C-alpha positions in Angstrom: 0.0 0.0 0.0 1.3 3.4 -0.9 0.7 6.4 1.4 1.7 10.0 2.0 2.8 11.2 5.4 2.0 14.9 5.9 3.7 16.5 8.9 1.8 19.7 9.7 4.6 20.9 11.9 3.4 23.6 14.2 -0.3 23.3 13.2 -1.3 22.2 16.7 -1.1 25.7 18.2 -2.7 27.3 21.2 -5.7 29.6 21.0 -4.7 33.1 19.9 -7.8 35.1 19.1 -10.6 36.7 21.3 -12.9 33.7 20.6 -10.4 31.2 22.0 -9.6 29.7 18.6 -6.3 28.5 17.3 -4.9 29.9 14.0 -6.0 26.6 12.3 -9.6 26.9 13.7 -9.9 30.5 12.6 -8.4 29.9 9.1 -10.4 28.8 6.0 -8.8 25.4 5.2 -10.8 23.6 2.5 -7.8 21.6 1.3 -6.7 20.5 4.7 -10.3 19.6 5.5 -10.4 17.4 2.4 -7.2 15.7 3.4 -8.5 15.1 6.9 -11.8 13.7 5.6 -10.1 11.2 3.3 -7.3 10.1 5.6 -6.3 9.4 9.2 -5.1 12.1 11.5 -4.2 12.7 15.1 -1.8 14.3 17.5 1.5 12.7 18.4 4.1 13.1 21.2 7.1 12.3 19.0 9.7 12.4 21.7 7.5 11.6 24.8 4.5 12.9 26.7 5.2 16.4 28.0 8.4 16.9 26.0 8.2 19.8 23.6 10.3 18.8 20.6 12.0 20.9 18.0 11.2 20.3 14.4 14.6 18.5 13.9 14.2 16.0 16.7 10.5 15.4 16.1 11.1 14.6 12.4 13.9 12.2 13.3 11.6 10.4 15.7 8.7 10.3 13.2 11.0 8.7 10.6 12.0 6.0 13.1 15.3 7.3 14.5 16.1 7.7 18.2 17.0 11.4 18.6 18.5 10.7 22.0 21.0 8.3 20.3 21.9 10.1 17.1 21.0 13.8 17.3 24.1 16.0 17.6 22.5 19.4 16.9 20.9 21.4 14.1 24.1 22.7 12.5 24.6 19.6 10.4 21.1 19.9 8.9 21.5 23.5 8.3 24.9 23.1 6.6 23.7 20.3 4.4 20.6 22.4 3.5 22.7 25.1 2.0 24.8 22.6 0.0 27.9 22.4 2.2 30.0 19.2 1.9 29.8 17.8 5.5 32.0 14.9 6.4 32.7 12.8 9.5 34.7 14.9 12.0 33.4 18.2 10.8 32.2 20.7 13.3 28.9 22.4 12.2 27.0 25.2 13.8 23.9 27.3 13.3 23.3 30.9 14.3 20.8 33.6 13.8 21.5 37.3 13.3 19.3 39.8 14.9 19.0 43.6 15.1 19.2 45.1 18.6 18.6 48.6 19.7 20.1 50.3 22.7 17.3 51.7 25.0 18.8 53.3 28.0 21.2 50.7 29.6 19.4 47.8 27.9 19.6 46.2 24.5 16.3 45.2 23.0 16.0 42.7 20.1 13.8 44.5 17.6 14.2 42.2 14.5 15.1 38.5 15.3 16.2 36.2 12.5 17.2 38.7 9.8 19.3 35.9 8.2 20.8 32.6 9.2 24.3 31.5 8.8 25.7 28.0 9.0 29.3 26.9 9.1 31.4 23.8 9.0 35.1 23.4 9.8 37.2 20.4 9.3 38.5 19.2 12.7 42.2 18.4 13.0 42.9 14.8 12.3 
C-alpha cells in the first residue's frame, strides 16, 4: 500500500484570538479539511509525553530514528541544507543574526532572524 505522510509541523497551536480559537480553527482550510476527511489524523508526542520537541528532533523520531542516540545538533542539517560538503569529523553550527537597539542601559532585540548562517570546519585529524 502506498501512502503519504504529511507532517503539519506547528499546526497544533494554542488559542490566539478573542474567541479562543487556534490559528488553524480561525483559518479557511478547505484543502486541509479534504485531506482530513479522506485520511487518518491525530496528535503525536514524537519524543515523549510532555516533552516539547524541536522540528529537527521530532522529524527524526517520526521517521524511526532515536533522537537521544543520534542527534548532535541542528548545525549539520542547516549546513547540508545550503549545500555544504559535510564529512565525519566536521564541526557544524547554526546561528541567527538579529537587530538590537540600545534603550537606556538595555539592549532590545527588535528584529530577530534577519538571516541565518551555517558553518562547517574540518576538525584536526
